[in-house]
C-alpha positions in Angstrom: -34.2 4.6 39.0 -33.8 0.8 39.1 -33.4 -1.1 42.3 -32.7 -4.7 43.1 -36.4 -5.3 43.7 -37.6 -3.1 40.8 -35.5 -3.3 37.7 -35.9 -4.2 34.0 -32.8 -6.4 33.7 -33.4 -8.9 30.8 -32.6 -12.6 30.8 -29.0 -13.8 31.4 -27.7 -15.0 28.0 -24.4 -16.5 26.8 -21.9 -14.0 25.7 -21.8 -12.9 22.1 -18.8 -11.7 20.0 -20.3 -8.1 20.2 -20.5 -8.2 24.0 -17.0 -9.7 24.2 -15.7 -6.8 22.0 -17.5 -4.2 24.1 -16.1 -5.6 27.4 -12.7 -5.9 25.9 -12.3 -2.2 25.1 -9.1 -1.2 26.9 -10.8 1.6 28.9 -13.5 -0.8 30.2 -11.2 -3.8 30.9 -8.4 -1.8 32.6 -10.9 0.2 34.7 -12.5 -3.1 36.0 -9.1 -4.8 36.7 -7.8 -1.7 38.4 -11.0 -1.5 40.6 -10.6 -5.3 41.4 -7.0 -4.9 42.5 -7.7 -1.8 44.6 -10.6 -3.6 46.4 -8.6 -6.8 47.0 -5.1 -5.5 47.7 -5.6 -6.3 51.4 -7.8 -9.3 51.0 -7.0 -12.4 53.0 -8.8 -14.6 50.5 -7.8 -12.9 47.2 -4.7 -10.9 47.8 -4.0 -10.2 44.1 -0.4 -9.2 43.3 0.7 -6.6 40.8 2.1 -9.3 38.4 -1.4 -10.9 38.2 -2.9 -7.8 36.5 -1.4 -9.0 33.2 -2.8 -12.5 33.8 -6.3 -11.2 34.5 -6.2 -9.0 31.4 -5.0 -12.0 29.2 -7.7 -14.3 30.6 -10.5 -11.7 30.3 -13.5 -13.5 28.8 -17.2 -12.7 29.1 -19.3 -15.8 29.6 -22.7 -14.3 30.3 -24.5 -11.0 30.0 -27.8 -9.3 30.5 -29.1 -5.9 29.4 -31.4 -3.3 31.1 -32.9 -0.6 29.0 -33.1 2.6 31.0 -34.2 6.2 30.2 -30.6 7.4 29.8 -29.2 4.4 27.9 -28.5 0.7 28.5 -27.0 -1.0 31.5 -25.0 -4.2 30.8 -24.4 -6.8 33.4 -21.5 -9.1 32.6 -20.0 -12.2 34.1 -16.3 -12.2 33.1 -13.7 -14.9 33.7 -10.3 -13.5 34.8 -8.6 -16.7 35.8 -9.7 -20.4 36.2 -12.5 -20.4 38.7 -12.5 -16.6 39.2 -15.3 -14.5 37.7 -16.3 -10.8 38.1 -19.8 -9.5 37.9 -19.5 -6.1 36.4 -21.8 -3.4 35.2 -21.3 -1.1 32.2 -23.4 1.7 30.9 -23.9 3.0 27.3 -25.2 6.5 27.0 -28.5 6.9 25.2 -27.5 8.9 22.1 -23.8 8.2 21.9 -21.5 5.3 21.4 -19.9 6.0 24.7 -19.5 3.2 27.2 -18.5 3.6 30.9 -17.4 1.1 33.4 -19.9 1.5 36.3 -19.0 -1.0 39.1 -18.1 -4.5 40.3 -20.6 -6.5 42.3 -19.4 -7.2 45.8 -20.6 -9.8 48.2 -19.6 -11.2 51.6 -17.8 -14.6 51.7 -15.9 -16.0 54.7 -16.5 -12.7 56.6 -14.8 -10.7 53.9 -16.1 -8.5 51.1 -15.1 -9.9 47.7 -15.8 -9.2 44.0 -14.9 -12.8 43.0 -17.7 -15.1 42.0 -17.9 -18.7 40.9 -19.3 -19.9 37.6 -22.3 -21.4 39.4 -23.3 -18.2 41.2 -25.9 -16.4 39.1 -25.5 -13.1 37.5 -28.1 -10.8 39.1 -29.0 -7.2 39.0 -26.9 -5.0 41.3 -26.7 -1.2 41.7 -23.4 -0.4 43.2 
């Protein structure tokens, strides 16, 4: 199993139309936005409101991605813009022998003594496992 110190994540590349289409699948996009809003509903910094869900979905745009080939398929790491200055780092998985993609997780970090899933454009997309 991959870890932050031992992984096969490839280079971070600009998003392609194929990656944008993959990340824009409704089941992927809605799972990620739902997870974001669940994690930030009590946030002091990013207290997202219910009405912002539609805005985040409308602004959904992948800007960077990286792939990791694993024994059981492919992991995709994506930097997605959800509003001006707000980006998610998310992970998807494609099963090895099927065209089935699953939302895996959002990358969380500590900022201003609070856990957050919001990143800036300048913060690099890196491997994460949870």
